[in-house]
Every structure is written in C-alpha cells, then in structure tokens.
N, C-alpha and C positions, 0 to 999 in steps of 0.2 A: 764287493765280491760275494757271490752267493755261497752260503755254507753247504757242505755236502749233506745229503739226507742220512738220517739214522736208519739205514736199511740193513738187512741181514747179509752177512757174508757166509755164503754156502760153501761147503757142507757143514761148517762148524756152528752155524746159527748164532754167531756173535755179531754185535753191532760194528759196522764198518768204521764208525767215528769214535765211539768211546770204548769199544772192546768188551763190553759186558754182554751177558746173555741177552739175546734179542727176543722179545721186544723190550728195549730199554725204556726208561721213563720218557725220554724225548719222543721215541717212536709211539708210545702209548698216547701221549698228548696229541700228536699229529693225527693218529688214527681216530681218536675221539672227535677231533675237529672235523675230519673228513666225513665221518659217519654220524654226525651230530643228530640228524633227523632219521637215522636208519639203524637202530641198535640191532635188529635181527640180521641186517646185511653185514654189519661189523662182525657179529658172532659167526656167521657163515664164512666170511672171509678168513677169520682167524682159525676156524676149524679146518679149513682147507690148507692153510699154511702149517698148521700143526701136523697134519698128515704128511706133508712134504718134509717137514723137519724130522719127523720120526723115521721116515725112510732114509734120509741123509745120515742121521746119527747112527742108524743101524748099519749102514754101509761103512761108516767110519770105524765102528766097533763090532765087527762080525762076531756072532756067537753070544753077544750079550743082549739082554732085554733093555730097551731104552726106558728111562724113567718115565713116570706119568707126566706128560707134558701139558695136561689139561689146565692146571693152575697157572702155568706160565703163559699159555697162549689164549685161553678162553676165560679162565676163572676171574681175572681182573676186570673183564669187560661185562660180566653178567650184571643185570639190573639188581640193584640193592633195595 
C-alpha cells in the first residue's frame, strides 16, 4: 500500500502526514531527489511556494505580518 506524500495542507502549510510545518524533513528529501540535477529549479519552485504560503498565512491571520518564510522554504536548499 503506497504511503501518502508529505505534501502541504493549505492554508496552514502543515504537512498532511506528520503535521509539522511544511516542508518537513521527508518533503525536503523528496524535493532534493526530484531536483537532484537542477538546484536553481528547486530554488525557483520553493520561492513560488513561499509566496503562496505567505498569501495563505496572511489570509489566516489578517492584520498581522507573516514571519520571514525564507529560511523555512528556501534557506535549507541553498548551495552550501
């Protein structure tokens, strides 16, 4: 039986499987595998997801400024 993917549950941006902030460790590993030969593509994909998450989180909490999501979405995937 296939396991469900560690994908984001919108608009909270929590992992559907483990419930922690997405991208969780399992999602990060999957993304690194999918974009193994395309780090710029991974970063562009994550930056687009970050913008969507910021809009969703702002809608959930009107009047508040969302936290800086860059470390959560893009920072972990930058070349070291």
